[in-house]
FIKEMAR-80418 format. One record per residue (C-alpha): residue in one letter; x, y, z. Coordinates in nm, 3 decimals. Example, Ala and Ser with C-alpha at 12.3 -4.5 7.8 and 13.67 -1.06 7.14 Angstrom:
<rs>
r	east	north	up
A	1.230	-0.450	0.780 $
S	1.367	-0.106	0.714 $
</rs>
This chain:
<rs>
r	east	north	up
X	-8.472	-11.172	19.892 $
X	-8.732	-11.091	20.156 $
X	-8.705	-11.302	20.468 $
X	-9.000	-11.522	20.561 $
X	-9.031	-11.847	20.759 $
X	-9.145	-12.023	20.440 $
X	-8.841	-11.913	20.240 $
X	-8.608	-11.991	20.528 $
X	-8.762	-12.338	20.565 $
X	-8.706	-12.410	20.195 $
X	-8.342	-12.300	20.217 $
X	-8.285	-12.502	20.535 $
X	-8.448	-12.805	20.373 $
X	-8.202	-12.768	20.085 $
X	-7.909	-12.782	20.327 $
X	-8.040	-13.076	20.528 $
X	-8.147	-13.268	20.217 $
X	-7.801	-13.244	20.065 $
X	-7.622	-13.356	20.382 $
X	-7.876	-13.635	20.438 $
X	-7.796	-13.762	20.087 $
X	-7.425	-13.742	20.177 $
X	-7.499	-13.958	20.479 $
X	-7.700	-14.207	20.270 $
X	-7.418	-14.234	20.016 $
X	-7.148	-14.274	20.281 $
X	-7.338	-14.554	20.457 $
X	-7.475	-14.740	20.155 $
X	-7.836	-14.652	20.235 $
X	-8.103	-14.646	19.967 $
X	-8.072	-14.301	19.811 $
X	-8.366	-14.081	19.719 $
X	-8.296	-14.005	19.350 $
X	-8.571	-13.742	19.327 $
X	-8.412	-13.560	19.618 $
X	-8.072	-13.585	19.448 $
X	-8.210	-13.430	19.128 $
X	-8.360	-13.144	19.332 $
X	-8.025	-13.069	19.499 $
X	-7.845	-13.064	19.165 $
X	-8.119	-12.845	19.015 $
X	-8.055	-12.597	19.296 $
X	-7.694	-12.569	19.182 $
X	-7.783	-12.496	18.820 $
X	-8.084	-12.272	18.884 $
X	-7.893	-11.946	18.920 $
X	-8.180	-11.710	18.834 $
X	-8.494	-11.854	19.000 $
X	-8.829	-11.679	18.974 $
X	-8.883	-11.734	19.347 $
X	-8.746	-11.931	19.641 $
X	-9.015	-12.193	19.573 $
X	-8.859	-12.272	19.234 $
X	-8.490	-12.289	19.332 $
X	-8.496	-12.667	19.367 $
X	-8.763	-12.727	19.103 $
X	-9.085	-12.875	19.239 $
X	-9.135	-12.859	19.615 $
X	-9.204	-13.234	19.600 $
X	-8.833	-13.283	19.537 $
X	-8.760	-13.126	19.877 $
X	-8.973	-13.368	20.079 $
X	-8.671	-13.548	20.226 $
X	-8.519	-13.217	20.335 $
X	-8.841	-13.086	20.485 $
X	-8.891	-13.408	20.681 $
X	-8.532	-13.383	20.804 $
X	-8.582	-13.021	20.912 $
X	-8.890	-13.124	21.109 $
X	-8.709	-13.411	21.281 $
X	-8.384	-13.223	21.346 $
X	-8.531	-12.894	21.466 $
X	-8.839	-13.005	21.658 $
X	-8.842	-13.382	21.676 $
X	-8.782	-13.585	21.992 $
X	-8.419	-13.648	22.081 $
X	-8.427	-14.004	21.945 $
X	-8.509	-13.870	21.598 $
X	-8.232	-13.611	21.597 $
X	-7.907	-13.700	21.425 $
X	-7.612	-13.502	21.561 $
X	-7.397	-13.598	21.264 $
X	-7.643	-13.427	21.030 $
X	-7.650	-13.121	21.253 $
X	-7.269	-13.107	21.252 $
X	-7.262	-13.126	20.872 $
X	-7.525	-12.852	20.837 $
X	-7.360	-12.614	21.085 $
X	-7.019	-12.663	20.921 $
X	-7.171	-12.595	20.578 $
X	-7.319	-12.267	20.706 $
X	-6.983	-12.170	20.856 $
X	-6.800	-12.243	20.531 $
X	-7.055	-12.044	20.332 $
X	-6.989	-11.737	20.548 $
X	-6.616	-11.773	20.479 $
X	-6.681	-11.828	20.110 $
X	-6.895	-11.515	20.090 $
X	-6.588	-11.308	20.178 $
X	-6.370	-11.465	19.906 $
X	-6.464	-11.328	19.565 $
X	-6.195	-11.529	19.383 $
X	-6.339	-11.857	19.508 $
X	-6.694	-11.742	19.430 $
X	-6.592	-11.665	19.073 $
X	-6.417	-12.001	19.042 $
X	-6.727	-12.183	19.168 $
X	-6.947	-11.997	18.919 $
X	-6.720	-12.107	18.635 $
X	-6.713	-12.466	18.760 $
X	-7.090	-12.486	18.789 $
X	-7.133	-12.340	18.441 $
X	-6.897	-12.604	18.300 $
X	-7.101	-12.879	18.468 $
X	-7.424	-12.717	18.349 $
X	-7.301	-12.729	17.989 $
X	-7.245	-13.103	18.032 $
X	-7.587	-13.145	18.192 $
X	-7.749	-13.000	17.879 $
X	-7.619	-13.298	17.682 $
X	-7.646	-13.566	17.950 $
X	-7.872	-13.642	18.245 $
X	-7.836	-13.401	18.537 $
X	-7.700	-13.685	18.752 $
X	-7.464	-13.820	18.481 $
X	-7.129	-13.936	18.619 $
X	-6.947	-13.674	18.410 $
X	-7.162	-13.394	18.549 $
X	-7.113	-13.519	18.905 $
X	-6.736	-13.545	18.847 $
X	-6.723	-13.183	18.725 $
X	-6.913	-13.060	19.030 $
X	-6.690	-13.268	19.257 $
X	-6.378	-13.117	19.102 $
X	-6.526	-12.770	19.150 $
X	-6.580	-12.843	19.519 $
X	-6.232	-12.992	19.558 $
X	-6.062	-12.691	19.400 $
X	-6.259	-12.432	19.598 $
X	-6.457	-12.507	19.913 $
X	-6.231	-12.796	20.008 $
X	-5.946	-12.545	20.049 $
X	-6.133	-12.366	20.330 $
X	-6.125	-12.465	20.696 $
X	-6.275	-12.642	20.873 $
X	-6.310	-12.921	20.619 $
X	-6.623	-13.134	20.635 $
X	-6.518	-13.478	20.755 $
X	-6.770	-13.735	20.630 $
X	-6.819	-14.049	20.839 $
X	-6.941	-14.378	20.696 $
X	-6.844	-14.714	20.551 $
X	-6.475	-14.682	20.465 $
X	-6.503	-14.926	20.175 $
X	-6.782	-14.717	20.022 $
X	-6.599	-14.392	20.092 $
X	-6.301	-14.528	19.899 $
X	-6.500	-14.563	19.575 $
X	-6.426	-14.268	19.341 $
X	-6.788	-14.242	19.222 $
X	-6.907	-14.210	19.581 $
X	-6.637	-13.953	19.658 $
X	-6.749	-13.747	19.360 $
X	-7.115	-13.765	19.456 $
X	-7.043	-13.665	19.815 $
X	-6.841	-13.363	19.702 $
X	-7.112	-13.261	19.453 $
X	-7.374	-13.285	19.729 $
X	-7.163	-13.079	19.967 $
X	-7.139	-12.814	19.694 $
X	-7.519	-12.828	19.671 $
X	-7.542	-12.788	20.048 $
X	-7.327	-12.476	20.034 $
X	-7.548	-12.342	19.752 $
X	-7.850	-12.390	19.979 $
X	-7.660	-12.214	20.259 $
X	-7.615	-11.916	20.025 $
X	-7.993	-11.914	19.983 $
X	-8.036	-11.940	20.362 $
X	-7.826	-11.626	20.410 $
X	-8.001	-11.443	20.126 $
X	-8.336	-11.519	20.291 $
X	-8.216	-11.364	20.615 $
X	-8.090	-11.676	20.791 $
X	-7.806	-11.638	21.039 $
X	-7.635	-11.805	21.330 $
X	-7.923	-11.751	21.573 $
X	-8.213	-11.804	21.333 $
X	-8.249	-12.174	21.419 $
X	-8.291	-12.077	21.783 $
X	-8.492	-11.757	21.759 $
X	-8.727	-11.874	21.481 $
X	-8.738	-12.243	21.564 $
X	-9.116	-12.270	21.600 $
X	-9.185	-12.064	21.286 $
X	-8.940	-12.275	21.084 $
X	-9.099	-12.600	21.196 $
X	-9.450	-12.471	21.125 $
X	-9.340	-12.360	20.778 $
X	-9.178	-12.698	20.709 $
X	-9.495	-12.879	20.818 $
X	-9.704	-12.653	20.594 $
X	-9.473	-12.715	20.297 $
X	-9.488	-13.091	20.358 $
X	-9.866	-13.062	20.340 $
X	-9.834	-12.889	20.004 $
X	-9.609	-13.164	19.867 $
X	-9.874	-13.429	19.939 $
X	-10.065	-13.299	19.637 $
X	-9.762	-13.287	19.406 $
X	-9.658	-13.598	19.218 $
</rs>
């Protein structure tokens, strides 16, 4: 894929949206279900027509785009270092994963199994989420460093929440694959910071007209 600030902003929004939903789940915050559906769509959309369509409608990425804006260019009081840590770790794991063809093949099979279930049930059905969680557990969770999720320990002990968090982390890694395919790298957040923020702001403007 050709690199552009717009495409990079979409990919980065996918990463930050997934980890923000992880944070919401871990802390019992009200979760954005439209954003959740967009993240899951990104997992199953393996042959998108363009970067714009990876996550379905751009409106589904609003949470991620807002998070990119706040994390990359917002004042310090709006920045959440926990989210940054999650995102950076996801990018690091994706680079490791990209060098492991066996794990990549296993993930492809796991996602296809979950996709078959999603054709019969809702995309966010507990069975679909459980399949994606198992895929994450058997593959990415074997890599180091592991992503340590902070939050309410009582909530983190609930199997349904554990499954959702793992499924969302898998979605974050999928978005990190897109980030790399669009030309994103370790220094992109620093060297293209202004362009990324401008692109995110522009995309947010576009979503205002999508319902």
